[in-house]
N, CA, C and O atoms as a printed pandas DataFrame, in Angstrom:
     atom_number atom_name residue_name chain_id  residue_number  x_coord  y_coord  z_coord
0              1         N          MET        A               1    1.143   -1.226   -0.285
1              2        CA          MET        A               1   -0.196    0.207   -0.131
2              3         C          MET        A               1    0.843    1.367   -0.240
3              4         O          MET        A               1    0.913    2.197    0.666
4              5         N          SER        A               2    1.469    1.419   -1.090
5              6        CA          SER        A               2    2.334    2.684   -1.161
6              7         C          SER        A               2    1.251    4.475   -1.015
7              8         O          SER        A               2    1.551    5.529   -0.454
8              9         N          SER        A               3    0.318    4.171   -1.606
9             10        CA          SER        A               3   -0.813    5.582   -0.917
10            11         C          SER        A               3   -2.212    5.085   -1.156
11            12         O          SER        A               3   -2.517    4.136   -1.878
12            13         N          THR        A               4   -2.959    5.789   -0.513
13            14        CA          THR        A               4   -4.593    5.851   -0.065
14            15         C          THR        A               4   -5.164    6.055   -1.560
15            16         O          THR        A               4   -6.087    5.323   -1.918
16            17         N          GLU        A               5   -4.590    7.133   -2.547
17            18        CA          GLU        A               5   -4.972    7.065   -3.932
18            19         C          GLU        A               5   -4.895    5.775   -4.973
19            20         O          GLU        A               5   -5.642    5.420   -5.885
20            21         N          LYS        A               6   -3.816    5.297   -4.502
21            22        CA          LYS        A               6   -2.792    4.242   -5.422
22            23         C          LYS        A               6   -3.851    3.149   -4.856
23            24         O          LYS        A               6   -4.452    2.402   -5.629
24            25         N          THR        A               7   -4.021    3.114   -3.545
25            26        CA          THR        A               7   -5.072    1.967   -3.152
26            27         C          THR        A               7   -6.360    1.819   -3.386
27            28         O          THR        A               7   -6.828    0.681   -3.379
28            29         N          GLY        A               8   -7.094    2.818   -3.610
29            30        CA          GLY        A               8   -8.387    3.002   -3.892
30            31         C          GLY        A               8   -9.142    2.774   -5.261
31            32         O          GLY        A               8  -10.321    2.513   -5.498
32            33         N          MET        A               9   -8.024    2.969   -6.094
33            34        CA          MET        A               9   -7.767    3.075   -7.690
34            35         C          MET        A               9   -8.027    1.277   -7.062
35            36         O          MET        A               9   -9.044    0.601   -6.905
36            37         N          VAL        A              10   -6.857    1.063   -6.884
37            38        CA          VAL        A              10   -6.829   -0.538   -7.014
38            39         C          VAL        A              10   -8.183   -1.098   -7.044
39            40         O          VAL        A              10   -8.627   -1.543   -8.103
40            41         N          VAL        A              11   -8.964   -1.112   -5.824
41            42        CA          VAL        A              11  -10.112   -1.267   -4.894
42            43         C          VAL        A              11  -11.475   -0.929   -6.015
43            44         O          VAL        A              11  -12.643   -1.314   -5.963
44            45         N          THR        A              12  -10.669    0.069   -7.145
45            46        CA          THR        A              12  -11.958   -0.149   -8.195
46            47         C          THR        A              12  -11.822   -0.906   -8.949
47            48         O          THR        A              12  -12.601   -1.070   -9.888
48            49         N          ALA        A              13  -10.647   -1.669   -8.712
49            50        CA          ALA        A              13  -10.075   -2.583  -10.285
50            51         C          ALA        A              13  -11.332   -3.774   -9.702
51            52         O          ALA        A              13  -11.974   -4.271  -10.627
52            53         N          MET        A              14  -11.559   -4.056   -8.870
53            54        CA          MET        A              14  -11.731   -5.712   -8.050
54            55         C          MET        A              14  -13.375   -5.838   -8.472
55            56         O          MET        A              14  -14.189   -4.997   -8.855
56            57         N          HIS        A              15  -13.464   -7.315   -8.213
57            58        CA          HIS        A              15  -14.956   -7.607   -9.063
58            59         C          HIS        A              15  -16.036   -6.553   -8.090
59            60         O          HIS        A              15  -16.062   -6.081   -6.953
60            61         N          ARG        A              16  -16.620   -6.545   -8.962
61            62        CA          ARG        A              16  -18.110   -5.437   -8.362
62            63         C          ARG        A              16  -18.485   -6.535   -7.146
63            64         O          ARG        A              16  -18.878   -6.098   -6.064
64            65         N          TYR        A              17  -18.376   -7.665   -7.322
65            66        CA          TYR        A              17  -18.836   -8.361   -5.893
66            67         C          TYR        A              17  -18.022   -7.584   -4.271
67            68         O          TYR        A              17  -18.562   -7.074   -3.289
68            69         N          LEU        A              18  -16.831   -7.766   -4.543
69            70        CA          LEU        A              18  -16.270   -7.396   -3.990
70            71         C          LEU        A              18  -15.720   -6.072   -3.598
71            72         O          LEU        A              18  -15.125   -5.803   -2.555
72            73         N          GLN        A              19  -16.133   -4.943   -5.027
73            74        CA          GLN        A              19  -16.427   -3.688   -4.453
74            75         C          GLN        A              19  -17.508   -3.287   -3.523
75            76         O          GLN        A              19  -17.709   -2.346   -2.755
76            77         N          GLN        A              20  -18.099   -4.319   -3.874
77            78        CA          GLN        A              20  -20.260   -3.897   -2.636
78            79         C          GLN        A              20  -19.594   -4.398   -1.778
79            80         O          GLN        A              20  -19.861   -3.790   -0.742
80            81         N          GLN        A              21  -18.431   -5.621   -1.472
81            82        CA          GLN        A              21  -18.569   -5.916   -0.068
82            83         C          GLN        A              21  -17.524   -5.088    0.416
83            84         O          GLN        A              21  -17.256   -5.402    1.576
84            85         N          ALA        A              22  -16.947   -4.317    0.063
85            86        CA          ALA        A              22  -15.655   -3.604    0.378
86            87         C          ALA        A              22  -16.399   -2.102    1.223
87            88         O          ALA        A              22  -16.141   -1.316    2.135
88            89         N          PHE        A              23  -17.234   -2.324    0.411
89            90        CA          PHE        A              23  -18.540   -0.740    0.454
90            91         C          PHE        A              23  -18.222   -0.808    2.367
91            92         O          PHE        A              23  -17.630   -0.159    3.230
92            93         N          LYS        A              24  -19.240   -2.307    2.204
93            94        CA          LYS        A              24  -20.095   -2.824    3.214
94            95         C          LYS        A              24  -18.923   -2.374    4.684
95            96         O          LYS        A              24  -19.410   -2.037    5.763
96            97         N          VAL        A              25  -17.384   -2.450    4.466
97            98        CA          VAL        A              25  -16.500   -2.525    5.480
98            99         C          VAL        A              25  -16.919   -1.450    5.695
99           100         O          VAL        A              25  -17.946   -1.304    6.358
100          101         N          PHE        A              26  -16.100   -0.223    5.095
101          102        CA          PHE        A              26  -16.114    1.139    4.747
102          103         C          PHE        A              26  -17.267    1.910    5.956
103          104         O          PHE        A              26  -17.046    2.655    6.911
104          105         N          ILE        A              27  -18.667    1.278    5.340
105          106        CA          ILE        A              27  -19.846    2.039    6.227
106          107         C          ILE        A              27  -19.577    1.561    8.104
107          108         O          ILE        A              27  -19.359    2.170    9.151
108          109         N          GLY        A              28  -19.808   -0.259    7.550
109          110        CA          GLY        A              28  -19.543   -0.469    9.222
110          111         C          GLY        A              28  -18.029    0.628   10.114
111          112         O          GLY        A              28  -18.060    1.317   11.134
112          113         N          TYR        A              29  -17.283    0.429    9.475
113          114        CA          TYR        A              29  -16.049    0.782    9.699
114          115         C          TYR        A              29  -16.546    2.510   10.449
115          116         O          TYR        A              29  -16.526    2.826   11.639
116          117         N          ILE        A              30  -16.745    2.923    9.864
117          118        CA          ILE        A              30  -17.027    4.931   10.003
118          119         C          ILE        A              30  -18.425    5.011   10.740
119          120         O          ILE        A              30  -18.890    5.985   11.332
120          121         N          THR        A              31  -19.104    3.495   10.527
121          122        CA          THR        A              31  -20.227    4.026   11.810
122          123         C          THR        A              31  -19.913    4.102   12.684
123          124         O          THR        A              31  -20.267    5.038   13.401
124          125         N          ALA        A              32  -18.523    2.520   13.361
125          126        CA          ALA        A              32  -18.184    2.378   14.625
126          127         C          ALA        A              32  -17.133    3.711   15.411
127          128         O          ALA        A              32  -17.141    3.948   16.619
128          129         N          LEU        A              33  -16.161    4.556   14.222
129          130        CA          LEU        A              33  -15.640    5.170   14.744
130          131         C          LEU        A              33  -16.405    6.273   14.990
131          132         O          LEU        A              33  -15.751    7.200   15.467
132          133         N          ALA        A              34  -18.023    6.578   14.764
133          134        CA          ALA        A              34  -18.568    8.010   14.375
134          135         C          ALA        A              34  -19.154    7.777   15.963
135          136         O          ALA        A              34  -19.213    8.676   16.801
136          137         N          TYR        A              35  -19.531    6.505   16.160
137          138        CA          TYR        A              35  -20.021    6.044   17.380
138          139         C          TYR        A              35  -19.167    6.639   18.624
139          140         O          TYR        A              35  -19.696    7.360   19.471
140          141         N          ASN        A              36  -17.555    6.206   18.663
141          142        CA          ASN        A              36  -16.798    5.921   19.341
142          143         C          ASN        A              36  -16.787    6.937   19.756
143          144         O          ASN        A              36  -17.069    7.064   20.947
144          145         N          TYR        A              37  -16.331    8.551   18.656
145          146        CA          TYR        A              37  -16.414    9.948   18.888
146          147         C          TYR        A              37  -17.593   10.615   19.944
147          148         O          TYR        A              37  -17.577   11.292   20.972
148          149         N          ARG        A              38  -18.495   10.075   19.159
149          150        CA          ARG        A              38  -19.688   10.411   20.437
150          151         C          ARG        A              38  -19.495   10.548   21.518
151          152         O          ARG        A              38  -19.607   11.614   22.124
152          153         N          LYS        A              39  -19.018    9.012   22.185
153          154        CA          LYS        A              39  -18.797    8.438   23.248
154          155         C          LYS        A              39  -17.141    9.279   24.072
155          156         O          LYS        A              39  -16.567    9.349   25.159
156          157         N          GLY        A              40  -17.048    9.613   23.076
157          158        CA          GLY        A              40  -15.224    9.975   23.505
158          159         C          GLY        A              40  -14.183    9.076   23.705
159          160         O          GLY        A              40  -13.213    9.149   24.458
160          161         N          ARG        A              41  -14.516    8.248   22.947
161          162        CA          ARG        A              41  -13.177    6.930   22.822
162          163         C          ARG        A              41  -12.697    6.810   21.388
163          164         O          ARG        A              41  -12.979    6.269   20.318
164          165         N          TYR        A              42  -11.721    7.702   22.022
165          166        CA          TYR        A              42  -10.684    8.247   20.067
166          167         C          TYR        A              42   -9.435    9.165   21.612
167          168         O          TYR        A              42   -9.473    9.376   22.824
168          169         N          ASP        A              43   -8.547    9.392   20.454
169          170        CA          ASP        A              43   -7.447    9.915   21.016
170          171         C          ASP        A              43   -6.518   10.634   20.176
171          172         O          ASP        A              43   -6.633   10.221   19.021
172          173         N          ASP        A              44   -5.688   11.495   20.275
173          174        CA          ASP        A              44   -4.709   12.371   19.317
174          175         C          ASP        A              44   -4.620   11.642   17.867
175          176         O          ASP        A              44   -4.477   12.114   16.739
176          177         N          ARG        A              45   -4.719   10.697   18.198
177          178        CA          ARG        A              45   -4.002    9.074   17.239
178          179         C          ARG        A              45   -5.064    9.240   16.154
179          180         O          ARG        A              45   -4.529    9.064   15.060
180          181         N          ASN        A              46   -6.290    9.496   16.047
181          182        CA          ASN        A              46   -7.560    8.689   15.577
182          183         C          ASN        A              46   -8.192   10.311   15.064
183          184         O          ASN        A              46   -8.111   11.005   14.050
184          185         N          GLU        A              47   -8.823   10.408   16.374
185          186        CA          GLU        A              47   -9.170   12.203   16.449
186          187         C          GLU        A              47  -10.237   12.587   15.095
187          188         O          GLU        A              47  -11.429   12.810   14.886
188          189         N          TRP        A              48   -8.790   12.486   14.277
189          190        CA          TRP        A              48   -9.619   13.560   12.389
190          191         C          TRP        A              48  -10.491   12.446   12.289
191          192         O          TRP        A              48  -11.662   12.820   12.234
192          193         N          ALA        A              49  -10.344   11.164   12.243
193          194        CA          ALA        A              49  -10.937   10.079   11.529
194          195         C          ALA        A              49  -12.531    9.718   11.895
195          196         O          ALA        A              49  -13.601    9.490   11.329
196          197         N          SER        A              50  -11.747    9.864   13.695
197          198        CA          SER        A              50  -13.313   10.211   14.316
198          199         C          SER        A              50  -14.024   11.155   13.810
199          200         O          SER        A              50  -15.183   10.881   13.501
200          201         N          ARG        A              51  -13.548   12.418   13.608
201          202        CA          ARG        A              51  -14.825   13.480   13.869
202          203         C          ARG        A              51  -14.719   13.402   12.925
203          204         O          ARG        A              51  -15.908   13.127   12.765
204          205         N          LEU        A              52  -14.072   13.365   11.266
205          206        CA          LEU        A              52  -14.755   13.313   10.229
206          207         C          LEU        A              52  -15.875   12.698   10.089
207          208         O          LEU        A              52  -16.981   13.236   10.047
208          209         N          ALA        A              53  -15.604   11.381    9.998
209          210        CA          ALA        A              53  -17.326    9.923   10.494
210          211         C          ALA        A              53  -18.262    9.925   10.603
211          212         O          ALA        A              53  -19.202    9.561    9.896
212          213         N          ASN        A              54  -18.113   10.629   12.152
213          214        CA          ASN        A              54  -19.333   11.418   12.893
214          215         C          ASN        A              54  -19.846   12.760   12.350
215          216         O          ASN        A              54  -20.834   13.157   12.967
216          217         N          GLU        A              55  -19.389   13.644   11.252
217          218        CA          GLU        A              55  -19.867   14.491   10.883
218          219         C          GLU        A              55  -20.140   13.824    9.500
219          220         O          GLU        A              55  -20.544   14.733    8.776
220          221         N          ALA        A              56  -20.100   12.438    8.670
221          222        CA          ALA        A              56  -20.246   12.037    7.420
222          223         C          ALA        A              56  -21.894   10.828    8.029
223          224         O          ALA        A              56  -22.499   10.146    7.201
């Protein structure tokens, strides 16, 4: 994984079913980050991601 942009482009070339499954994982992940953010369960290492997930 040399960069997040390159990894994102590779994922779009996967089989369509796998893209669907990867997106479901993504939704589950940001849902969990947002929940933890609202509960105050984050620190400086993941505050940015947790805050953005909560806003989304």
